[in-house]
LUMLO-998588 format. One record per residue: residue in one letter; x, y negated, z of N, C-alpha, C in turn. Coordinates in steps of 0.02 Angstrom, whole numbers, plus 50000, padded with zeros to 5 digits. Layout:
  residu    nc1    nc2    nc3   cac1   cac2   cac3    cc1    cc2    cc3
       A      X      Y      Z      X      Y      Z      X      Y      Z
...
***
This chain:
  residu    nc1    nc2    nc3   cac1   cac2   cac3    cc1    cc2    cc3
       X  48606  50670  50947  48658  50662  50999  48683  50730  51022
       X  48748  50735  51032  48779  50796  51056  48806  50785  51127
       X  48806  50839  51165  48828  50835  51235  48879  50891  51248
       X  48935  50872  51278  48987  50920  51298  48994  50916  51373
       X  49008  50972  51404  49022  50974  51475  49096  50988  51485
       X  49129  50948  51528  49199  50957  51543  49204  50985  51614
       X  49237  51042  51620  49242  51075  51685  49311  51061  51714
       X  49314  51008  51754  49375  50990  51790  49359  50988  51865
       X  49403  50958  51904  49391  50954  51976  49327  50917  51991
       X  49309  50871  51947  49244  50837  51951  49211  50844  51882
       X  49168  50894  51873  49138  50906  51807  49096  50846  51784
       X  49093  50837  51718  49052  50783  51691  49034  50798  51619
       X  48985  50760  51594  48961  50768  51525  48988  50712  51481
       X  48999  50729  51418  49017  50680  51367  48959  50678  51316
       X  48930  50620  51305  48875  50611  51258  48903  50575  51196
       X  48889  50602  51137  48913  50572  51075  48854  50564  51028
       X  48843  50502  51004  48787  50490  50959  48791  50421  50929
       X  48744  50406  50885  48741  50341  50852  48683  50301  50882
       X  48698  50240  50906  48645  50197  50932  48623  50214  51002
       X  48665  50249  51041  48644  50271  51108  48665  50223  51163
       X  48705  50172  51147  48730  50128  51199  48674  50091  51235
       X  48620  50077  51198  48564  50042  51228  48526  50082  51280
       X  48538  50147  51282  48506  50190  51332  48555  50211  51387
       X  48609  50174  51394  48661  50192  51443  48632  50201  51513
       X  48590  50156  51534  48562  50160  51601  48523  50224  51612
       X  48485  50244  51562  48446  50306  51568  48492  50366  51575
       X  48546  50368  51536  48592  50424  51539  48629  50425  51606
       X  48651  50366  51628  48688  50363  51691  48644  50385  51749
       X  48581  50369  51746  48535  50388  51799  48528  50465  51804
       X  48544  50501  51751  48542  50574  51753  48591  50602  51804
       X  48648  50568  51814  48699  50595  51858  48712  50553  51920
       X  48688  50492  51921  48699  50447  51978  48633  50411  51994
       X  48611  50416  52055  48549  50381  52073  48561  50306  52074
       X  48509  50265  52062  48518  50193  52058  48555  50165  52119
       X  48602  50121  52105  48646  50090  52155  48670  50025  52126
       X  48720  49995  52156  48752  49937  52126  48802  49961  52074
       X  48798  49932  52015  48841  49952  51960  48877  49890  51934
       X  48944  49891  51936  48984  49835  51911  49014  49855  51844
       X  48996  49818  51792  49025  49831  51726  49091  49792  51720
       X  49144  49828  51702  49209  49797  51688  49219  49799  51612
       X  49233  49742  51583  49242  49738  51510  49291  49683  51493
       X  49306  49676  51428  49352  49623  51407  49315  49568  51369
       X  49351  49516  51352  49320  49457  51323  49290  49469  51254
       X  49314  49519  51217  49284  49536  51153  49219  49573  51161
       X  49220  49626  51200  49161  49669  51209  49107  49631  51247
       X  49127  49584  51289  49079  49543  51326  49026  49512  51280
       X  49048  49488  51222  49002  49454  51177  48961  49503  51134
       X  48982  49566  51133  48950  49613  51087  48899  49659  51121
       X  48918  49688  51179  48877  49741  51207  48859  49733  51281
       X  48890  49685  51314  48881  49681  51387  48808  49671  51407
       X  48774  49623  51377  48706  49607  51399  48659  49666  51388
       X  48668  49702  51333  48626  49760  51320  48634  49815  51372
       X  48697  49828  51392  48709  49880  51442  48685  49856  51511
       X  48697  49793  51527  48671  49766  51590  48595  49775  51595
       X  48560  49758  51541  48487  49763  51541  48465  49835  51547
       X  48499  49881  51513  48481  49952  51518  48490  49977  51589
       X  48543  49955  51622  48554  49975  51692  48498  49947  51736
       X  48481  49884  51727  48428  49853  51768  48362  49889  51756
       X  48347  49905  51694  48284  49938  51678  48278  50006  51711
       X  48336  50034  51730  48336  50100  51762  48351  50096  51837
       X  48342  50038  51865  48344  50031  51937  48411  50012  51968
       X  48462  49999  51927  48527  49981  51953  48532  49905  51966
       X  48566  49886  52019  48584  49816  52030  48651  49804  51995
       X  48658  49750  51959  48716  49743  51915  48758  49681  51931
       X  48822  49688  51913  48868  49631  51912  48918  49645  51857
       X  48963  49598  51844  49011  49607  51790  49078  49576  51807
       X  49130  49605  51777  49198  49578  51780  49224  49576  51709
       X  49247  49518  51686  49272  49510  51618  49343  49484  51621
       X  49389  49517  51585  49458  49493  51582  49479  49484  51509
       X  49533  49448  51495  49554  49437  51426  49571  49502  51390
       X  49550  49507  51327  49561  49569  51290  49635  49578  51274
       X  49654  49642  51262  49721  49656  51239  49764  49693  51289
       X  49816  49726  51263  49862  49765  51304  49899  49722  51355
       X  49905  49657  51341  49940  49614  51388  49903  49607  51454
       X  49839  49625  51455  49801  49622  51518  49806  49685  51559
       X  49837  49737  51531  49840  49801  51566  49900  49801  51614
       X  49892  49762  51667  49948  49751  51713  49923  49747  51785
       X  49970  49741  51830  49953  49739  51902  49911  49677  51921
       X  49925  49618  51894  49883  49561  51912  49809  49570  51893
       X  49796  49597  51833  49726  49608  51813  49694  49661  51857
       X  49731  49714  51870  49707  49767  51914  49691  49739  51983
       X  49735  49698  52010  49723  49668  52075  49661  49624  52074
       X  49652  49585  52021  49594  49541  52015  49529  49582  52014
       X  49531  49639  51981  49471  49682  51979  49455  49707  52049
       X  49506  49730  52086  49494  49754  52154  49466  49699  52198
       X  49494  49639  52193  49469  49584  52234  49397  49567  52216
       X  49381  49571  52152  49312  49556  52131  49263  49609  52156
       X  49284  49672  52154  49242  49726  52180  49228  49715  52254
       X  49280  49695  52291  49271  49683  52362  49226  49623  52375
       X  49235  49571  52334  49193  49511  52341  49120  49527  52328
       X  49108  49573  52279  49040  49594  52263  49011  49639  52317
       X  49054  49666  52360  49031  49709  52413  49014  49779  52392
       X  49045  49804  52338  49031  49872  52317  49054  49922  52370
       X  49014  49973  52381  49029  50025  52430  49045  50090  52395
       X  49060  50141  52435  49077  50207  52406  49018  50240  52371
       X  48958  50216  52383  48899  50245  52349  48884  50208  52284
       X  48926  50158  52267  48914  50118  52207  48957  50141  52148
       X  48957  50101  52095  48979  50127  52030  49015  50073  51990
       X  49068  50092  51955  49100  50051  51904  49082  50079  51836
       X  49067  50035  51789  49055  50056  51719  49109  50024  51676
       X  49150  50065  51644  49203  50040  51599  49174  50034  51529
       X  49165  49973  51505  49134  49960  51440  49187  49928  51394
       X  49215  49968  51349  49265  49941  51304  49313  49994  51279
       X  49372  49972  51259  49422  50017  51232  49467  50046  51286
       X  49526  50069  51265  49570  50104  51310  49596  50062  51367
       X  49609  49998  51355  49634  49954  51408  49581  49947  51462
       X  49519  49935  51442  49464  49930  51490  49456  49995  51528
       X  49456  50051  51493  49447  50115  51526  49502  50132  51575
       X  49564  50118  51556  49621  50133  51600  49619  50089  51663
       X  49608  50024  51653  49605  49979  51711  49546  49995  51757
       X  49487  50006  51727  49428  50021  51767  49436  50086  51804
       X  49463  50137  51771  49472  50202  51803  49521  50199  51860
       X  49576  50161  51851  49625  50154  51905  49595  50116  51964
       X  49555  50065  51949  49521  50028  52002  49472  50075  52038
       X  49435  50115  52001  49388  50161  52032  49423  50213  52075
       X  49481  50235  52053  49519  50286  52090  49546  50260  52156
       X  49557  50195  52160  49592  50168  52218  49549  50122  52262
       X  49496  50093  52235  49453  50050  52276  49416  50093  52327
       X  49423  50076  52390  49393  50116  52445  49414  50189  52442
       X  49474  50201  52415  49503  50268  52406  49462  50311  52358
       X  49423  50278  52315  49390  50316  52261  49315  50307  52260
       X  49290  50276  52204  49218  50273  52192  49204  50299  52122
       X  49141  50311  52107  49121  50340  52042  49130  50288  51986
       X  49144  50314  51926  49144  50269  51868  49121  50306  51805
       X  49096  50267  51758  49071  50290  51694  49113  50261  51639
       X  49129  50300  51589  49164  50276  51530  49114  50265  51472
       X  49113  50204  51445  49075  50190  51384  49125  50163  51333
       X  49159  50207  51296  49209  50184  51248  49177  50150  51188
       X  49206  50095  51167  49180  50058  51108  49230  50056  51051
       X  49288  50091  51058  49337  50094  51005  49348  50167  50984
       X  49371  50176  50924  49386  50242  50898  49439  50275  50941
       X  49491  50237  50961  49545  50264  51002  49518  50290  51069
       X  49479  50250  51103  49453  50270  51168  49406  50330  51161
       X  49368  50332  51107  49321  50387  51097  49356  50454  51088
       X  49409  50455  51048  49441  50519  51033  49494  50538  51084
       X  49512  50491  51128  49569  50507  51173  49561  50481  51244
       X  49568  50416  51255  49580  50392  51323  49519  50396  51369
       X  49459  50399  51342  49400  50402  51386  49389  50470  51417
       X  49423  50520  51390  49414  50590  51412  49477  50613  51448
       X  49469  50647  51504  49527  50679  51535  49548  50651  51602
       X  49526  50591  51620  49538  50566  51687  49605  50534  51699
       X  49644  50519  51647  49707  50482  51657  49690  50407  51660
       X  49713  50374  51713  49703  50302  51720  49770  50270  51737
       X  49781  50208  51716  49848  50179  51727  49850  50106  51708
       X  49903  50073  51732  49922  50007  51708  49996  50010  51689
       X  50016  49960  51650  50086  49955  51628  50128  49917  51680
       X  50191  49937  51686  50239  49899  51726  50290  49867  51679
       X  50331  49823  51706  50381  49790  51664  50428  49839  51630
       X  50438  49898  51662  50486  49947  51635  50455  49996  51587
       X  50389  49995  51579  50360  50042  51532  50285  50047  51537
       X  50257  50088  51493  50185  50094  51487  50157  50148  51533
       X  50102  50132  51565  50064  50181  51606  50105  50210  51663
       X  50148  50171  51693  50192  50196  51746  50160  50195  51815
       X  50103  50161  51823  50066  50162  51886  49994  50183  51871
       X  49971  50236  51902  49904  50259  51887  49883  50317  51930
       X  49828  50348  51912  49801  50404  51950  49760  50449  51904
       X  49753  50512  51923  49705  50556  51890  49638  50546  51925
       X  49588  50525  51887  49522  50512  51917  49469  50522  51862
       X  49434  50578  51866  49386  50595  51814  49324  50550  51818
       X  49297  50530  51760  49234  50492  51760  49175  50537  51779
       X  49119  50505  51792  49057  50543  51806  49019  50557  51742
       X  49033  50520  51689  49002  50531  51623  49039  50489  51572
       X  49039  50512  51510  49066  50473  51453  49009  50465  51403
       X  48994  50403  51384  48941  50389  51336  48973  50356  51275
       X  48976  50393  51220  49011  50370  51160  48962  50356  51104
       X  48954  50293  51086  48911  50272  51031  48956  50248  50974
       X  48965  50291  50922  49011  50273  50869  48985  50218  50823
       X  48924  50196  50834  48899  50137  50797  48940  50075  50816
       X  48969  50075  50875  49009  50018  50897  49071  50009  50853
       X  49091  50060  50817  49151  50054  50775  49139  50005  50718
       X  49076  49991  50702  49061  49946  50646  49089  49876  50658
       X  49100  49858  50721  49125  49790  50737  49201  49788  50745
       X  49235  49844  50734  49307  49847  50746  49347  49822  50686
       X  49401  49785  50698  49448  49768  50643  49486  49831  50622
       X  49517  49828  50563  49551  49887  50536  49606  49912  50582
       X  49642  49867  50615  49696  49889  50660  49669  49933  50715
       X  49610  49917  50741  49581  49958  50794  49559  50026  50767
       X  49534  50028  50707  49517  50092  50676  49580  50135  50670
       X  49635  50103  50648  49697  50141  50640  49724  50168  50706
       X  49712  50132  50761  49732  50158  50826  49700  50226  50839
       X  49636  50232  50823  49602  50295  50831  49624  50347  50781
       X  49637  50325  50720  49661  50371  50668  49725  50406  50691
       X  49772  50369  50719  49835  50398  50741  49824  50453  50792
       X  49781  50440  50841  49768  50491  50893  49729  50551  50864
       X  49686  50538  50815  49650  50594  50783  49697  50637  50742
       X  49745  50605  50707  49795  50642  50669  49838  50683  50717
       X  49854  50655  50775  49891  50692  50826  49853  50755  50845
       X  49788  50750  50857  49748  50808  50876  49749  50860  50820
       X  49745  50836  50758  49748  50881  50701  49814  50918  50698
       X  49869  50883  50712  49934  50914  50708  49945  50966  50762
       X  49918  50954  50822  49933  51001  50876  49886  51061  50877
       X  49826  51054  50844  49779  51109  50852  49731  51121  50794
       X  49719  51073  50749  49668  51084  50698  49682  51042  50636
       X  49723  51069  50591  49745  51032  50533  49688  51009  50488
       X  49633  51047  50487  49576  51030  50444  49542  50965  50462
       X  49558  50938  50520  49529  50873  50540  49549  50817  50494
       X  49607  50823  50461  49632  50769  50420  49581  50749  50367
       X  49551  50797  50333  49502  50781  50281  49443  50741  50309
       X  49421  50757  50368  49365  50722  50399  49385  50652  50422
       X  49447  50643  50443  49471  50577  50461  49472  50533  50399
       X  49498  50560  50344  49500  50522  50282  49431  50503  50257
       X  49381  50546  50270  49313  50533  50249  49275  50488  50297
       X  49308  50466  50351  49277  50424  50403  49214  50457  50432
       X  49218  50523  50439  49164  50561  50468  49171  50559  50544
       X  49154  50501  50572  49170  50486  50642  49138  50536  50691
       X  49076  50554  50680  49043  50599  50727  49080  50665  50732
       X  49098  50693  50674  49133  50757  50673  49202  50750  50706
       X  49238  50697  50687  49306  50688  50713  49305  50679  50789
       X  49260  50638  50814  49255  50629  50886  49240  50695  50921
       X  49191  50732  50895  49172  50795  50926  49229  50844  50928
       X  49267  50849  50873  49322  50897  50870  49380  50874  50916
       X  49396  50809  50914  49450  50784  50957  49432  50793  51031
       X  49369  50779  51048  49346  50788  51116  49349  50862  51136
       X  49329  50905  51090  49331  50977  51104  49402  51001  51116
       X  49449  50977  51075  49519  50995  51082  49546  50970  51149
       X  49533  50907  51164  49558  50879  51227  49525  50913  51287
       X  49460  50926  51281  49424  50960  51335  49457  51027  51352
       X  49472  51067  51302  49502  51132  51314  49570  51127  51346
       X  49609  51077  51326  49676  51067  51353  49672  51041  51425
       X  49629  50992  51437  49622  50963  51503  49595  51014  51553
       X  49548  51055  51532  49521  51106  51577  49574  51156  51598
       X  49622  51168  51553  49676  51215  51568  49732  51183  51609
       X  49740  51117  51604  49797  51083  51636  49777  51012  51654
       X  49734  51005  51703  49706  50939  51720  49760  50891  51743
       X  49811  50915  51778  49860  50870  51809  49922  50859  51766
       X  49920  50880  51703  49973  50863  51655  50040  50892  51674
       X  50041  50956  51694  50104  50988  51713  50128  51038  51661
       X  50087  51051  51611  50106  51101  51560  50079  51083  51492
       X  50031  51122  51467  50010  51115  51397  49978  51048  51382
       X  49953  51012  51433  49923  50946  51419  49974  50899  51388
       X  50037  50912  51400  50089  50869  51372  50092  50874  51296
       X  50059  50924  51266  50053  50925  51193  50019  50862  51167
       X  49975  50834  51207  49938  50774  51187  49983  50713  51182
       X  50046  50719  51202  50094  50664  51199  50136  50664  51136
       X  50117  50704  51086  50154  50706  51023  50159  50635  50995
       X  50220  50613  50983  50232  50546  50955  50234  50491  51006
       X  50218  50505  51069  50211  50453  51118  50276  50431  51150
       X  50327  50474  51152  50391  50452  51181  50419  50394  51141
       X  50423  50402  51076  50446  50348  51033  50393  50293  51028
       X  50330  50313  51023  50276  50265  51015  50272  50215  51072
       X  50275  50240  51133  50271  50195  51191  50333  50149  51193
       X  50390  50174  51173  50450  50132  51172  50441  50074  51122
       X  50413  50089  51064  50402  50037  51013  50352  49986  51038
       X  50300  50009  51070  50250  49962  51098  50284  49914  51147
       X  50321  49942  51194  50353  49901  51246  50404  49853  51216
       X  50445  49878  51170  50497  49836  51140  50467  49777  51103
       X  50408  49786  51074  50376  49733  51035  50332  49688  51078
       X  50335  49698  51145  50288  49663  51190  50216  49676  51170
       X  50204  49737  51147  50138  49763  51127  50110  49729  51065
       X  50154  49698  51025  50133  49674  50960  50129  49731  50910
       X  50166  49785  50922  50155  49848  50886  50100  49885  50924
       X  50046  49901  50890  49989  49931  50923  50004  50003  50944
       X  49962  50029  50987  49971  50098  51009  49969  50146  50950
       X  49921  50136  50906  49915  50181  50849  49975  50179  50803
       X  50000  50118  50789  50059  50112  50746  50119  50143  50779
       X  50125  50134  50845  50181  50165  50881  50179  50240  50879
       X  50121  50269  50892  50114  50342  50893  50124  50370  50822
       X  50097  50336  50772  50106  50359  50703  50180  50364  50686
       X  50217  50310  50700  50289  50311  50687  50323  50362  50730
       X  50302  50368  50793  50333  50416  50838  50325  50487  50815
       X  50267  50505  50787  50257  50573  50762  50305  50589  50705
       X  50316  50541  50661  50362  50552  50606  50433  50560  50632
       X  50454  50515  50676  50523  50517  50703  50535  50581  50741
       X  50489  50600  50784  50498  50659  50826  50495  50723  50785
       X  50454  50724  50732  50452  50783  50688  50518  50791  50650
       X  50544  50736  50624  50607  50738  50587  50664  50760  50633
       X  50663  50734  50695  50716  50751  50742  50714  50825  50760
       X  50653  50851  50771  50646  50922  50789  50673  50967  50735
       X  50660  50949  50672  50685  50989  50615  50761  50984  50609
       X  50787  50924  50612  50859  50915  50604  50899  50945  50661
       X  50867  50949  50719  50901  50977  50777  50895  51053  50779
       X  50860  51082  50731  50853  51154  50727  50803  51183  50776
       X  50756  51141  50799  50706  51165  50847  50645  51194  50812
       X  50640  51184  50747  50585  51211  50707  50608  51220  50636
       X  50579  51267  50601  50595  51278  50531  50551  51234  50485
       X  50503  51200  50514  50456  51160  50475  50468  51086  50487
       X  50479  51049  50433  50488  50977  50438  50422  50942  50422
       X  50387  50922  50474  50321  50891  50465  50326  50818  50447
       X  50386  50790  50448  50392  50717  50440  50370  50694  50371
       X  50384  50733  50319  50364  50713  50251  50288  50712  50244
       X  50255  50764  50268  50182  50767  50265  50152  50710  50305
       X  50177  50699  50365  50149  50646  50407  50160  50577  50376
       X  50218  50566  50346  50232  50502  50314  50181  50489  50258
       X  50169  50540  50216  50122  50531  50161  50051  50517  50187
       X  50029  50556  50236  49962  50548  50263  49954  50480  50298
       X  50001  50463  50341  49995  50402  50381  50002  50339  50338
       X  50049  50339  50291  50054  50282  50246  49992  50276  50203
       X  49961  50333  50187  49898  50332  50150  49842  50297  50188
       X  49844  50303  50254  49794  50268  50295  49810  50194  50302
       X  49872  50175  50287  49892  50104  50291  49940  50087  50346
       X  49970  50138  50378  50018  50124  50431  50085  50099  50403
       X  50114  50051  50437  50182  50029  50425  50227  50070  50471
       X  50268  50113  50443  50310  50158  50483  50381  50133  50491
       X  50393  50070  50474  50460  50043  50482  50476  50032  50556
       X  50541  50033  50572  50562  50027  50642  50613  49970  50648
       X  50594  49915  50681  50639  49857  50685  50684  49858  50746
       X  50695  49917  50776  50735  49921  50837  50790  49972  50830
       X  50840  49966  50871  50898  50011  50868  50887  50074  50909
       X  50929  50123  50897  50928  50184  50937  50936  50168  51011
       X  50982  50124  51027  50996  50109  51097  50936  50077  51131
       X  50901  50034  51095  50841  50002  51123  50786  50053  51137
       X  50775  50096  51089  50722  50146  51097  50739  50196  51152
       X  50802  50217  51153  50824  50265  51204  50815  50237  51274
       X  50829  50172  51283  50823  50141  51349  50752  50149  51376
       X  50702  50136  51335  50633  50141  51359  50609  50213  51362
       X  50637  50255  51319  50619  50326  51322  50639  50357  51389
       X  50689  50329  51421  50712  50355  51486  50661  50343  51541
       X  50610  50302  51528  50556  50291  51576  50495  50333  51561
       X  50501  50380  51515  50444  50422  51496  50420  50464  51555
       X  50354  50471  51562  50326  50507  51619  50337  50583  51614
       X  50357  50608  51556  50368  50680  51548  50437  50702  51572
       X  50478  50654  51595  50545  50671  51619  50540  50705  51687
       X  50577  50760  51693  50580  50798  51756  50646  50836  51757
       X  50680  50832  51814  50744  50867  51823  50793  50852  51766
       X  50798  50788  51749  50846  50765  51697  50833  50796  51629
       X  50770  50813  51615  50752  50837  51548  50683  50811  51532
       X  50665  50815  51468  50601  50788  51446  50567  50838  51400
       X  50502  50844  51405  50463  50889  51362  50447  50853  51297
       X  50471  50880  51242  50455  50853  51176  50408  50901  51140
       X  50365  50872  51099  50316  50912  51061  50346  50929  50993
       X  50350  50993  50979  50384  51017  50918  50333  51047  50870
       X  50323  51018  50811  50277  51047  50762  50307  51111  50731
       X  50271  51166  50737  50293  51228  50705  50259  51239  50638
       X  50201  51209  50629  50162  51212  50567  50107  51160  50573
       X  50071  51148  50520  50014  51102  50524  49962  51133  50570
       X  49944  51096  50623  49895  51121  50670  49923  51166  50724
       X  49989  51168  50731  50020  51211  50782  50084  51178  50808
       X  50084  51162  50872  50142  51132  50904  50158  51169  50969
       X  50219  51160  50992  50238  51189  51056  50280  51138  51094
       X  50289  51149  51158  50331  51106  51200  50401  51134  51205
       X  50450  51091  51204  50519  51111  51212  50555  51058  51254
       X  50586  51079  51308  50622  51032  51351  50693  51022  51326
       X  50714  50959  51323  50783  50944  51306  50812  50900  51360
       X  50877  50903  51369  50910  50862  51421  50907  50789  51400
       X  50913  50745  51449  50915  50673  51433  50977  50655  51393
       X  51030  50693  51403  51090  50682  51363  51076  50699  51290
       X  51040  50754  51278  51022  50773  51209  50968  50729  51180
       X  50929  50696  51222  50876  50653  51197  50903  50598  51152
       X  50960  50571  51170  50988  50518  51128  51005  50545  51058
       X  51033  50605  51055  51049  50635  50990  50984  50652  50953
       X  50934  50677  50989  50868  50692  50960  50840  50629  50926
       X  50842  50573  50961  50816  50511  50933  50858  50487  50874
       X  50924  50495  50879  50967  50473  50824  50949  50511  50760
       X  50940  50576  50766  50922  50616  50707  50854  50596  50679
       X  50807  50580  50723  50741  50561  50699  50739  50493  50667
       X  50783  50449  50687  50784  50381  50661  50824  50375  50596
       X  50863  50426  50579  50904  50422  50518  50860  50418  50456
***
């Protein structure tokens, strides 16, 4: 097992290993004394790992309860968030108690947002069970729910007290869920460490998680509140989030980001913002993993949702521009130019 320390406004450790989920209670007790712990999870993970984590918590002195909601991006909304808050209140959790997010990115985002806002903030633990959550969403303290107008438009920055990542849980994932993580890992490779690609292809999960976590850790420590370089982590997400929303989330996050990286790379090159066209390389790599990079929507449809992007400020948006494999920079373009940027990328 490997351990990383993240130095943010609320420092915490990230544990990465195989078969460690059964010792969750022991690890949590290292940073939080026994209290009431409410596990929030979804209907899929409920049948796989919930009882084991509940028992581990009990064995280490915690009083436990659980909240289970239907799996999928469609649950990442205000009604589910409200139901979680009402359930926490019904259970009588206090500020000295704890939420445990057990599952993928949807579970982590909902649980973290609930933890950030219930009683104006209580502690929470991330136990990611998907490749995507392990390499990205469980680390960094971004929590959110989706609104009708776009993805992650209501949320808060709220760092966990610990992240416990057991990559053995990936054995139960369908291929689409693996691809969600692959897309985010490829993103990390493109912005900072091109050599990661070989390890992703080899399914060397431990190495890939450790490197992606290390990359995100360094970026988050430098820009916790997402006002500067942390926006590099949004490579492919402007188009990707638009595709997700347009499809009513039938296009997965990974598929959206994969397509978004290709579109945004092509646009950056055609617009003269970089001398390197990464779109060909990305197309070959991502199609090799099995991504469908086709786009069933028009420029106007994608542009409409891109206008709700969280990176918009002062009528401009920060786009991630690949300068070489493993090296990207931020470049702000006006919202007027964004439509042309997207048109060039979609050609």
